[in-house]
VOPAGU-2260 file (C-alpha; in pm, 1 decimal, decimal comma):
REM VOPAGU-2260
SITE   aa  ch    i         X         Y         Z
SITE  UNK   A    0    1613,4     220,6    1170,9
SITE  UNK   A    1    1541,1    -105,9    1345,1
SITE  UNK   A    2    1459,7    -395,9    1119,1
SITE  UNK   A    3    1261,0    -709,8    1187,4
SITE  UNK   A    4    1347,6   -1061,1    1067,0
SITE  UNK   A    5    1655,5    -916,7     902,3
SITE  UNK   A    6    1781,5   -1250,2     786,4
SITE  UNK   A    7    1455,5   -1326,4     607,3
SITE  UNK   A    8    1426,2    -976,6     464,0
SITE  UNK   A    9    1774,7    -993,8     314,6
SITE  UNK   A   10    1665,9   -1293,7     108,8
SITE  UNK   A   11    1384,6   -1103,0     -58,6
SITE  UNK   A   12    1470,9   -1006,2    -414,7
SITE  UNK   A   13    1366,5    -669,7    -546,5
SITE  UNK   A   14    1330,7    -505,6    -206,3
SITE  UNK   A   15    1375,6    -129,7    -162,3
SITE  UNK   A   16    1661,1       7,5      44,3
SITE  UNK   A   17    1631,9      73,3     415,9
SITE  UNK   A   18    1368,1     344,1     472,4
SITE  UNK   A   19    1481,7     704,2     494,7
SITE  UNK   A   20    1571,1     846,2     832,1
SITE  UNK   A   21    1334,4    1121,4     949,8
SITE  UNK   A   22    1636,7    1347,3    1012,4
SITE  UNK   A   23    1664,8    1409,5     636,9
SITE  UNK   A   24    1407,7    1627,4     463,9
SITE  UNK   A   25    1348,4    1777,7     120,7
SITE  UNK   A   26    1308,5    2155,3      73,1
SITE  UNK   A   27     951,9    2101,3     -48,0
SITE  UNK   A   28     728,7    1806,8      20,7
SITE  UNK   A   29     430,9    1656,0    -152,9
SITE  UNK   A   30     382,7    1282,4     -96,9
SITE  UNK   A   31     525,6    1125,9     215,9
SITE  UNK   A   32     470,5     774,6     351,0
SITE  UNK   A   33     511,1     647,5     705,6
SITE  UNK   A   34     448,5     299,7     837,0
SITE  UNK   A   35     542,8     -47,4     944,1
SITE  UNK   A   36     599,4    -363,0     745,5
SITE  UNK   A   37     731,5    -713,3     795,5
SITE  UNK   A   38    1077,2    -563,6     728,0
SITE  UNK   A   39    1075,6    -304,1    1005,5
SITE  UNK   A   40     845,1    -437,9    1276,9
SITE  UNK   A   41     783,5    -757,1    1469,6
SITE  UNK   A   42     463,6    -955,0    1426,9
SITE  UNK   A   43     327,2    -840,0    1767,2
SITE  UNK   A   44     385,0    -475,3    1667,7
SITE  UNK   A   45     222,1    -525,7    1327,7
SITE  UNK   A   46     -69,5    -679,5    1513,2
SITE  UNK   A   47    -106,3    -372,8    1735,4
SITE  UNK   A   48     -97,7    -116,5    1454,6
SITE  UNK   A   49    -315,6    -306,3    1205,8
SITE  UNK   A   50    -661,5    -165,1    1143,2
SITE  UNK   A   51    -981,0    -234,6     954,5
SITE  UNK   A   52   -1337,6    -106,2     924,2
SITE  UNK   A   53   -1427,1     200,6    1127,1
SITE  UNK   A   54   -1072,0     230,7    1262,8
SITE  UNK   A   55    -944,8     309,3     912,1
SITE  UNK   A   56   -1199,8     587,6     868,5
SITE  UNK   A   57   -1112,7     734,0    1208,2
SITE  UNK   A   58    -739,2     737,9    1133,2
SITE  UNK   A   59    -797,8     888,5     787,4
SITE  UNK   A   60    -997,2    1172,5     940,0
SITE  UNK   A   61    -741,9    1234,1    1214,5
SITE  UNK   A   62    -460,8    1253,7     961,7
SITE  UNK   A   63    -636,6    1469,7     701,8
SITE  UNK   A   64    -775,0    1715,3     957,6
SITE  UNK   A   65    -429,5    1786,4    1100,5
SITE  UNK   A   66    -243,5    2084,3     953,7
SITE  UNK   A   67     -28,9    2063,1     730,1
SITE  UNK   A   68    -177,4    1737,2     589,4
SITE  UNK   A   69    -392,5    1788,3     280,3
SITE  UNK   A   70    -492,7    1427,0     208,3
SITE  UNK   A   71    -431,8    1072,0     326,5
SITE  UNK   A   72    -462,7     702,7     239,2
SITE  UNK   A   73    -421,4     415,8     488,3
SITE  UNK   A   74    -295,4      78,3     364,3
SITE  UNK   A   75    -327,3    -194,5     627,9
SITE  UNK   A   76    -267,6    -561,8     541,1
SITE  UNK   A   77    -127,0    -869,1     711,3
SITE  UNK   A   78     225,8    -750,0     622,4
SITE  UNK   A   79     206,8    -373,6     664,0
SITE  UNK   A   80      27,8     -69,5     798,0
SITE  UNK   A   81     127,9     246,1     611,8
SITE  UNK   A   82     -10,8     596,2     569,7
SITE  UNK   A   83      42,9     798,4     252,5
SITE  UNK   A   84       5,2    1173,7     295,4
SITE  UNK   A   85     -16,6    1473,8      66,3
SITE  UNK   A   86     157,0    1708,2     305,2
SITE  UNK   A   87     373,6    2014,2     332,5
SITE  UNK   A   88     606,8    2028,6     631,9
SITE  UNK   A   89     805,2    1710,1     679,3
SITE  UNK   A   90     868,8    1702,0    1053,0
SITE  UNK   A   91     515,1    1812,5    1137,4
SITE  UNK   A   92     381,8    1537,4     910,9
SITE  UNK   A   93     612,3    1281,5    1072,5
SITE  UNK   A   94     493,2    1374,8    1420,2
SITE  UNK   A   95     128,4    1368,7    1314,3
SITE  UNK   A   96     160,8    1020,8    1159,0
SITE  UNK   A   97     357,8     888,2    1456,7
SITE  UNK   A   98     113,1    1027,9    1711,8
SITE  UNK   A   99    -201,5     911,4    1529,4
SITE  UNK   A  100     -60,6     560,2    1485,2
SITE  UNK   A  101      58,7     549,5    1845,9
SITE  UNK   A  102    -285,4     654,4    1973,1
SITE  UNK   A  103    -453,4     394,7    1750,4
SITE  UNK   A  104    -225,9     115,5    1874,5
SITE  UNK   A  105    -222,7     244,8    2235,5
SITE  UNK   A  106     157,8     241,0    2231,9
SITE  UNK   A  107     420,5     491,0    2349,2
SITE  UNK   A  108     511,8     738,6    2078,7
SITE  UNK   A  109     878,8     662,6    2121,9
SITE  UNK   A  110     825,1     293,1    2051,9
SITE  UNK   A  111     623,8     371,9    1740,4
SITE  UNK   A  112     885,2     621,2    1621,4
SITE  UNK   A  113    1166,2     365,9    1664,1
SITE  UNK   A  114    1008,4     136,2    1404,9
SITE  UNK   A  115     840,7     388,9    1175,1
SITE  UNK   A  116     972,4     368,6     819,1
SITE  UNK   A  117     980,1     696,7     626,9
SITE  UNK   A  118     965,9     764,7     252,7
SITE  UNK   A  119     916,1    1102,5      88,8
SITE  UNK   A  120     826,7    1231,1    -255,5
SITE  UNK   A  121    1010,1    1021,2    -518,9
SITE  UNK   A  122    1099,9     760,8    -254,9
SITE  UNK   A  123     734,1     734,7    -150,5
SITE  UNK   A  124     625,1     695,0    -512,7
SITE  UNK   A  125     885,9     424,1    -573,1
SITE  UNK   A  126     791,9     246,1    -251,0
SITE  UNK   A  127     418,4     238,6    -326,2
SITE  UNK   A  128     474,6     126,4    -685,4
SITE  UNK   A  129     701,4    -152,1    -555,2
SITE  UNK   A  130     437,6    -253,6    -300,6
SITE  UNK   A  131     167,3    -268,8    -567,8
SITE  UNK   A  132     396,5    -472,1    -793,5
SITE  UNK   A  133     452,8    -728,3    -516,7
SITE  UNK   A  134     823,2    -640,5    -478,9
SITE  UNK   A  135     796,7    -557,6    -109,1
SITE  UNK   A  136     573,3    -848,1      -5,7
SITE  UNK   A  137     677,9   -1128,6     226,6
SITE  UNK   A  138     583,7   -1359,4     -60,6
SITE  UNK   A  139     751,1   -1197,5    -360,8
SITE  UNK   A  140     495,7   -1119,6    -630,4
SITE  UNK   A  141     191,5   -1207,6    -417,5
SITE  UNK   A  142    -146,7   -1144,1    -577,9
SITE  UNK   A  143    -348,6   -1003,5    -286,2
SITE  UNK   A  144    -154,9    -680,7    -236,2
SITE  UNK   A  145    -269,1    -516,0    -561,1
SITE  UNK   A  146    -634,3    -547,1    -461,9
SITE  UNK   A  147    -551,0    -421,3    -113,4
SITE  UNK   A  148    -380,6    -110,3    -255,5
SITE  UNK   A  149    -682,1     -42,0    -475,2
SITE  UNK   A  150    -929,1     -87,9    -187,8
SITE  UNK   A  151    -724,5     144,8      36,0
SITE  UNK   A  152    -737,6     412,4    -235,8
SITE  UNK   A  153   -1113,7     371,3    -284,7
SITE  UNK   A  154   -1177,0     377,7      91,3
SITE  UNK   A  155    -991,4     709,9     119,1
SITE  UNK   A  156   -1197,2     841,6    -173,2
SITE  UNK   A  157   -1516,0     744,3      11,2
SITE  UNK   A  158   -1389,7     922,6     322,9
SITE  UNK   A  159   -1309,7    1237,0     121,1
SITE  UNK   A  160    -938,1    1235,9     208,6
SITE  UNK   A  161    -796,7    1199,6    -144,1
SITE  UNK   A  162    -636,5    1500,4    -313,2
SITE  UNK   A  163    -555,5    1517,6    -686,7
SITE  UNK   A  164    -191,3    1438,1    -605,7
SITE  UNK   A  165    -282,6    1129,3    -402,0
SITE  UNK   A  166    -541,2    1022,9    -658,7
SITE  UNK   A  167    -287,9    1032,5    -942,3
SITE  UNK   A  168     -32,7     845,5    -728,9
SITE  UNK   A  169    -263,3     554,2    -647,3
SITE  UNK   A  170    -410,0     535,0    -996,8
SITE  UNK   A  171     -59,2     494,1   -1134,6
SITE  UNK   A  172      32,5     247,2    -857,2
SITE  UNK   A  173    -256,6      20,1    -952,6
SITE  UNK   A  174    -157,4      44,6   -1319,1
SITE  UNK   A  175     202,8     -48,6   -1234,1
SITE  UNK   A  176      84,7    -345,3   -1026,1
SITE  UNK   A  177    -122,2    -475,4   -1314,9
SITE  UNK   A  178     162,5    -431,4   -1563,0
SITE  UNK   A  179     411,8    -606,1   -1334,6
SITE  UNK   A  180     191,7    -914,7   -1335,4
SITE  UNK   A  181     103,6    -907,2   -1704,3
SITE  UNK   A  182     446,0    -814,1   -1844,0
SITE  UNK   A  183     671,8   -1015,1   -1609,7
SITE  UNK   A  184     657,8   -1357,7   -1444,6
SITE  UNK   A  185     669,8   -1217,2   -1090,6
SITE  UNK   A  186     322,1   -1343,5   -1005,8
SITE  UNK   A  187     351,0   -1689,4   -1153,4
SITE  UNK   A  188     351,4   -1992,6    -931,1
SITE  UNK   A  189     269,3   -1968,4    -561,8
SITE  UNK   A  190     253,0   -1594,5    -516,3
SITE  UNK   A  191      -8,7   -1543,5    -247,6
SITE  UNK   A  192     -21,7   -1580,8     127,6
SITE  UNK   A  193    -313,1   -1824,4      96,6
SITE  UNK   A  194    -133,2   -2050,0    -149,3
SITE  UNK   A  195     188,7   -2048,9      53,8
SITE  UNK   A  196     -11,5   -2137,4     367,5
SITE  UNK   A  197    -151,8   -2444,3     193,8
SITE  UNK   A  198     192,2   -2544,5      62,8
SITE  UNK   A  199     335,6   -2515,8     414,6
SITE  UNK   A  200      58,5   -2737,6     552,2
SITE  UNK   A  201     110,4   -2983,4     268,9
SITE  UNK   A  202     480,3   -3006,4     351,1
SITE  UNK   A  203     414,4   -3057,6     722,4
SITE  UNK   A  204     148,9   -3326,7     667,5
SITE  UNK   A  205     323,0   -3504,1     381,2
SITE  UNK   A  206      36,3   -3434,7     142,7
SITE  UNK   A  207    -325,1   -3322,1     171,9
SITE  UNK   A  208    -505,4   -3584,7     -37,2
SITE  UNK   A  209    -761,4   -3754,3     184,3
SITE  UNK   A  210    -688,9   -3518,9     477,7
SITE  UNK   A  211    -958,8   -3332,7     668,0
SITE  UNK   A  212    -915,9   -2957,1     629,2
SITE  UNK   A  213   -1093,6   -2671,1     805,0
SITE  UNK   A  214   -1087,0   -2306,9     691,4
SITE  UNK   A  215   -1185,8   -2044,4     947,4
SITE  UNK   A  216   -1299,8   -1732,1     762,2
SITE  UNK   A  217   -1475,1   -1652,7     435,5
SITE  UNK   A  218   -1297,2   -1344,9     298,0
SITE  UNK   A  219   -1061,3   -1300,6       3,0
SITE  UNK   A  220    -767,7   -1490,0     156,1
SITE  UNK   A  221   -1001,2   -1764,1     279,7
SITE  UNK   A  222   -1125,7   -1802,8     -77,6
SITE  UNK   A  223    -768,2   -1847,7    -200,8
SITE  UNK   A  224    -695,9   -2098,9      75,1
SITE  UNK   A  225   -1014,5   -2295,4       7,5
SITE  UNK   A  226    -945,3   -2310,1    -364,9
SITE  UNK   A  227    -585,9   -2423,9    -307,7
SITE  UNK   A  228    -703,3   -2690,6     -61,3
SITE  UNK   A  229    -974,2   -2816,7    -295,4
SITE  UNK   A  230    -717,1   -2869,1    -571,3
SITE  UNK   A  231    -530,5   -3110,0    -337,6
SITE  UNK   A  232    -837,3   -3337,0    -312,1
SITE  UNK   A  233    -883,6   -3347,1      66,2
SITE  UNK   A  234   -1110,2   -3608,4     219,0
SITE  UNK   A  235   -1317,1   -3336,2     385,3
SITE  UNK   A  236   -1316,7   -2959,6     337,0
SITE  UNK   A  237   -1522,4   -2747,5     574,3
SITE  UNK   A  238   -1557,2   -2367,2     595,2
SITE  UNK   A  239   -1652,0   -2205,6     924,7
SITE  UNK   A  240   -1745,6   -1839,1     950,2
SITE  UNK   A  241   -1953,8   -1603,4    1161,9
SITE  UNK   A  242   -2180,1   -1552,9     862,2
SITE  UNK   A  243   -2311,0   -1899,3     777,7
SITE  UNK   A  244   -2436,8   -1774,1     441,0
SITE  UNK   A  245   -2087,4   -1664,3     334,4
SITE  UNK   A  246   -1940,9   -1992,7     460,1
SITE  UNK   A  247   -2199,6   -2188,4     261,0
SITE  UNK   A  248   -2129,0   -1989,3     -57,1
SITE  UNK   A  249   -1752,3   -2037,7     -32,2
SITE  UNK   A  250   -1778,8   -2406,6      53,0
SITE  UNK   A  251   -2026,4   -2473,4    -229,7
SITE  UNK   A  252   -1790,9   -2310,8    -481,2
SITE  UNK   A  253   -1526,4   -2572,9    -397,9
SITE  UNK   A  254   -1736,1   -2885,3    -335,7
SITE  UNK   A  255   -1694,5   -2848,8      38,9
SITE  UNK   A  256   -1935,1   -2805,6     326,1
SITE  UNK   A  257   -1998,1   -2532,6     583,6
SITE  UNK   A  258   -2037,2   -2534,4     958,7
SITE  UNK   A  259   -2137,3   -2277,9    1220,1
SITE  UNK   A  260   -1911,2   -2135,8    1490,3
SITE  UNK   A  261   -2115,6   -2337,7    1737,8
SITE  UNK   A  262   -1984,6   -2655,3    1574,5
SITE  UNK   A  263   -1622,4   -2538,8    1574,0
SITE  UNK   A  264   -1510,0   -2760,7    1862,0
SITE  UNK   A  265   -1642,8   -3076,2    1696,3
SITE  UNK   A  266   -1493,4   -2979,7    1361,1
SITE  UNK   A  267   -1152,9   -2908,7    1517,3
SITE  UNK   A  268   -1147,0   -3251,0    1679,2
SITE  UNK   A  269   -1197,7   -3415,1    1339,3
SITE  UNK   A  270    -955,2   -3198,9    1139,5
SITE  UNK   A  271    -596,3   -3268,9    1036,2
SITE  UNK   A  272    -540,3   -2910,6     925,1
SITE  UNK   A  273    -683,1   -2574,1    1023,4
SITE  UNK   A  274    -610,6   -2252,0     831,4
SITE  UNK   A  275    -737,6   -1937,0    1002,0
SITE  UNK   A  276    -785,2   -1616,4     806,5
SITE  UNK   A  277   -1062,5   -1408,0     959,8
SITE  UNK   A  278   -1070,1   -1031,3     996,0
SITE  UNK   A  279   -1157,1   -1053,2    1365,4
SITE  UNK   A  280    -996,5    -812,3    1610,5
SITE  UNK   A  281    -992,6   -1072,2    1888,3
SITE  UNK   A  282    -848,0   -1422,9    1922,1
SITE  UNK   A  283   -1075,7   -1681,4    1760,9
SITE  UNK   A  284    -900,7   -1997,7    1882,7
SITE  UNK   A  285    -780,4   -2004,0    2242,4
SITE  UNK   A  286    -513,3   -2250,1    2350,4
SITE  UNK   A  287    -757,7   -2443,2    2571,6
SITE  UNK   A  288   -1000,4   -2487,7    2279,9
SITE  UNK   A  289    -725,6   -2643,9    2069,4
SITE  UNK   A  290    -611,1   -2855,2    2364,6
SITE  UNK   A  291    -964,5   -2990,4    2398,5
SITE  UNK   A  292    -970,5   -3075,3    2027,6
SITE  UNK   A  293    -646,2   -3270,5    2060,0
SITE  UNK   A  294    -782,1   -3459,4    2359,5
SITE  UNK   A  295   -1106,3   -3552,6    2181,3
SITE  UNK   A  296   -1003,4   -3892,5    2051,4
SITE  UNK   A  297    -733,2   -3793,5    1801,1
SITE  UNK   A  298    -519,3   -4087,3    1914,4
SITE  UNK   A  299    -197,4   -3887,8    1900,7
SITE  UNK   A  300    -249,4   -3747,9    1549,4
SITE  UNK   A  301    -108,8   -3389,2    1535,3
SITE  UNK   A  302    -327,3   -3097,2    1441,1
SITE  UNK   A  303    -150,9   -2854,4    1204,7
SITE  UNK   A  304    -274,9   -2498,2    1247,8
SITE  UNK   A  305    -170,4   -2221,5    1007,3
SITE  UNK   A  306    -269,5   -1872,2    1118,7
SITE  UNK   A  307    -244,8   -1615,7     836,5
SITE  UNK   A  308    -457,8   -1348,7    1004,9
SITE  UNK   A  309    -346,6   -1015,7    1144,5
SITE  UNK   A  310    -437,2    -960,0    1420,7
SITE  UNK   A  311    -371,5   -1328,1    1486,8
SITE  UNK   A  312    -669,9   -1561,5    1510,1
SITE  UNK   A  313    -489,6   -1817,0    1725,9
SITE  UNK   A  314    -365,0   -1768,5    2080,7
SITE  UNK   A  315      20,4   -1778,4    2052,3
SITE  UNK   A  316      17,7   -1986,1    2369,5
SITE  UNK   A  317    -113,5   -2277,2    2163,5
SITE  UNK   A  318     245,7   -2344,4    2056,0
SITE  UNK   A  319     297,1   -2507,2    2391,5
SITE  UNK   A  320      -2,0   -2742,9    2361,3
SITE  UNK   A  321     105,0   -3105,5    2297,0
SITE  UNK   A  322     -26,5   -3227,9    1964,3
SITE  UNK   A  323     -67,3   -2877,5    1819,0
SITE  UNK   A  324     171,5   -2760,9    1545,9
SITE  UNK   A  325     109,0   -2388,1    1512,7
SITE  UNK   A  326     248,5   -2176,7    1228,2
SITE  UNK   A  327     198,0   -1799,9    1195,5
SITE  UNK   A  328     298,9   -1531,8     946,9
SITE  UNK   A  329     662,5   -1538,0    1060,2
SITE  UNK   A  330     680,5   -1910,8     980,4
SITE  UNK   A  331     511,1   -1844,6     649,0
SITE  UNK   A  332     774,4   -1587,4     552,8
SITE  UNK   A  333    1055,3   -1826,6     630,0
SITE  UNK   A  334     889,1   -2099,4     424,9
SITE  UNK   A  335     826,3   -1858,3     136,2
SITE  UNK   A  336    1192,7   -1755,9     129,0
SITE  UNK   A  337    1281,4   -2108,0      19,0
SITE  UNK   A  338    1070,1   -2071,3    -297,9
SITE  UNK   A  339    1193,8   -1722,1    -376,6
SITE  UNK   A  340    1446,9   -1811,7    -646,2
SITE  UNK   A  341    1169,4   -1894,7    -892,1
SITE  UNK   A  342    1068,9   -1527,0    -913,6
SITE  UNK   A  343    1401,2   -1348,1    -867,6
SITE  UNK   A  344    1462,1   -1293,5   -1239,6
SITE  UNK   A  345    1110,1   -1158,6   -1284,4
SITE  UNK   A  346    1169,6    -920,7    -992,1
SITE  UNK   A  347    1453,0    -754,9   -1182,8
SITE  UNK   A  348    1219,1    -685,9   -1474,0
SITE  UNK   A  349     952,1    -558,6   -1236,6
SITE  UNK   A  350    1199,1    -320,6   -1070,0
SITE  UNK   A  351    1289,0    -176,4   -1409,7
SITE  UNK   A  352     919,8    -131,4   -1486,8
SITE  UNK   A  353     869,9      45,6   -1152,4
SITE  UNK   A  354    1165,2     280,1   -1212,4
SITE  UNK   A  355    1027,5     386,5   -1551,3
SITE  UNK   A  356     678,8     431,0   -1404,8
SITE  UNK   A  357     812,3     645,6   -1117,5
SITE  UNK   A  358     986,1     882,9   -1360,0
SITE  UNK   A  359     673,7     899,4   -1574,5
SITE  UNK   A  360     450,2     967,1   -1273,9
SITE  UNK   A  361     668,1    1247,4   -1138,5
SITE  UNK   A  362     689,0    1404,4   -1481,1
SITE  UNK   A  363     313,1    1390,5   -1531,8
SITE  UNK   A  364     251,4    1528,6   -1184,9
SITE  UNK   A  365     469,4    1830,3   -1257,0
SITE  UNK   A  366     328,3    1883,9   -1604,4
SITE  UNK   A  367     -31,5    1866,0   -1482,3
SITE  UNK   A  368      23,4    2141,9   -1234,0
SITE  UNK   A  369     266,3    2378,6   -1403,8
SITE  UNK   A  370     182,7    2366,0   -1775,2
SITE  UNK   A  371    -167,0    2521,3   -1773,1
SITE  UNK   A  372     -63,7    2805,8   -1542,9
SITE  UNK   A  373     258,1    2881,5   -1734,2
SITE  UNK   A  374      64,9    2880,6   -2061,7
SITE  UNK   A  375    -203,9    3103,3   -1913,9
SITE  UNK   A  376      51,4    3347,6   -1772,7
SITE  UNK   A  377     235,0    3374,6   -2104,7
SITE  UNK   A  378     -92,4    3414,7   -2294,6
SITE  UNK   A  379    -197,0    3695,2   -2059,0
SITE  UNK   A  380     139,7    3869,9   -2102,3
SITE  UNK   A  381     132,1    3835,7   -2481,9
SITE  UNK   A  382    -221,4    3974,5   -2501,7
SITE  UNK   A  383    -116,6    4268,4   -2283,8
SITE  UNK   A  384     193,7    4331,6   -2496,8
SITE  UNK   A  385      -7,3    4328,5   -2820,0
SITE  UNK   A  386    -273,5    4554,2   -2670,9
SITE  UNK   A  387     -14,1    4809,9   -2561,5
SITE  UNK   A  388     155,8    4805,8   -2900,6
SITE  UNK   A  389    -179,9    4863,3   -3066,3
SITE  UNK   A  390    -263,3    5146,6   -2824,3
SITE  UNK   A  391      60,1    5326,7   -2906,2
SITE  UNK   A  392      61,8    5246,3   -3278,3
SITE  UNK   A  393     -26,3    5605,5   -3373,4
SITE  UNK   A  394     278,5    5734,2   -3186,6
SITE  UNK   A  395     493,7    5488,3   -3378,1
SITE  UNK   A  396     358,4    5597,3   -3715,9
SITE  UNK   A  397     685,1    5758,6   -3818,1
SITE  UNK   A  398     876,1    5432,5   -3784,7
SITE  UNK   A  399     957,9    5216,0   -4079,8
SITE  UNK   A  400     889,0    4843,1   -4104,2
SITE  UNK   A  401    1235,9    4752,5   -3976,3
SITE  UNK   A  402    1200,7    4982,0   -3674,0
SITE  UNK   A  403     853,8    4840,0   -3593,7
SITE  UNK   A  404     994,9    4486,3   -3608,9
SITE  UNK   A  405    1269,7    4594,8   -3368,5
SITE  UNK   A  406    1010,6    4736,4   -3124,7
SITE  UNK   A  407     810,7    4413,3   -3147,3
SITE  UNK   A  408    1121,1    4203,9   -3079,6
SITE  UNK   A  409    1228,0    4430,9   -2792,9
SITE  UNK   A  410     892,4    4417,3   -2616,0
SITE  UNK   A  411     872,5    4038,9   -2667,5
SITE  UNK   A  412    1221,0    3999,5   -2517,6
SITE  UNK   A  413    1127,8    4214,4   -2216,8
SITE  UNK   A  414     815,0    4004,0   -2152,1
SITE  UNK   A  415    1012,0    3676,1   -2182,6
SITE  UNK   A  416    1276,5    3797,2   -1938,5
SITE  UNK   A  417    1015,1    3915,8   -1691,4
SITE  UNK   A  418     836,7    3580,0   -1706,7
SITE  UNK   A  419    1150,5    3365,5   -1697,3
SITE  UNK   A  420    1182,5    3363,6   -1315,4
SITE  UNK   A  421     812,7    3297,0   -1242,3
SITE  UNK   A  422     804,5    3024,2   -1508,3
SITE  UNK   A  423    1102,4    2842,8   -1354,1
SITE  UNK   A  424     953,8    2875,9   -1004,9
SITE  UNK   A  425     622,5    2728,3   -1120,2
SITE  UNK   A  426     790,5    2436,5   -1296,6
SITE  UNK   A  427    1036,6    2362,2   -1014,3
SITE  UNK   A  428     765,1    2374,3    -747,8
SITE  UNK   A  429     511,9    2172,6    -947,6
SITE  UNK   A  430     382,0    1867,6    -764,5
SITE  UNK   A  431     458,5    2009,0    -416,8
SITE  UNK   A  432     250,4    2210,5    -168,8
SITE  UNK   A  433     477,3    2509,1    -242,0
SITE  UNK   A  434     388,6    2467,3    -607,5
SITE  UNK   A  435      20,1    2462,2    -513,8
SITE  UNK   A  436      61,7    2797,3    -338,1
SITE  UNK   A  437     248,4    2946,1    -633,8
SITE  UNK   A  438     -19,9    2830,8    -876,9
SITE  UNK   A  439    -291,0    2982,3    -660,3
SITE  UNK   A  440    -100,9    3309,4    -615,8
SITE  UNK   A  441     -21,3    3352,7    -985,9
SITE  UNK   A  442    -377,0    3265,7   -1085,6
SITE  UNK   A  443    -519,7    3519,5    -839,0
SITE  UNK   A  444    -271,9    3797,1    -918,0
SITE  UNK   A  445    -314,7    3777,1   -1294,4
SITE  UNK   A  446    -678,8    3670,6   -1308,3
SITE  UNK   A  447    -599,2    3346,7   -1491,9
SITE  UNK   A  448    -913,4    3172,0   -1361,9
SITE  UNK   A  449   -1144,2    3439,8   -1497,4
């Protein structure tokens, strides 16, 4: 499996092992995850496979409508694009996920497959729980990822692609993420992309007090950035967004001001710092626009630009523009690695919490599926046994109490032995598509749903 930014990734505490190779497979499959993250893919590749809005709905439908996939959730953030499937046949599921993602990104299937990380069943559960807990983030313990996991789950619910297995998985993932932040110190300090972006800018400019800062965007990350900037007491804080109303609301919440996209050129020329964090699918700041801002009477003062969007808001070619100091998500990860030690001890506690939660989740998943059917099957068999004993009681009239007890014990033993194999099969297959088929077959054969 190819890995991206390996040197940076190796510094991240609490990270899962290298993703599973698709050449290995379990005998039965339930939850399987495929995707890309900052550990396995370059920033340009992450940019190509990222998705939002209608694209997410389209991919969810393509995945869930393909046999043998039963349900799907898509998680796409600035650090990862992953699909979580309730599926049956491993290699078919792998090919479906690879092909759908390749078509979405308009990339060769071979290139997508080379970078596609794979996790199945218990590994997929552990991976998602670690993601929700902030253990797999570029910024260890970051805050935004938990909300992103929850929104991905709710979006799949809205699209009708969530199965009971997937629903239980994501409900537990959100619970684990909350516990990791409330029961450990993993989220304390600068644990968000927005906060780290502001700290990077602060380090590059030697402080932000009195500086002129511009935020491009008005979403969740923009709100974090604006709040972090406001706490540094800048001389001017302006929010620019396509929706002027949203820009005004965000700016007003932090004693700043708003501006329209039409005023962006003038605002850039006056700024010392620009942080871009829109959800746009196209470049928002071309290199020539930034070059014009530098030329507009800045008198040699550099313009620091921090792009935390994916896809990127800023033309990468702006790195070559004199007077522009451009930083993107790769730079942010390197900067964040330097502050990692503060949360390493908390990561150990969070990993232990995740391990316990994974075992609990798998146990509950099995119990939810197998227990009611096993109980129903045994109840049906016991009722049948008692009915047959009662029907033949007249023929057993010559037997004494000891002999009748022996007959009762014998018939009970026969029933238990007959049910032993089916009971084990139901329990062993619980939580997998094979288990689903067994539950359905047993229920139909013995009329347990009646």
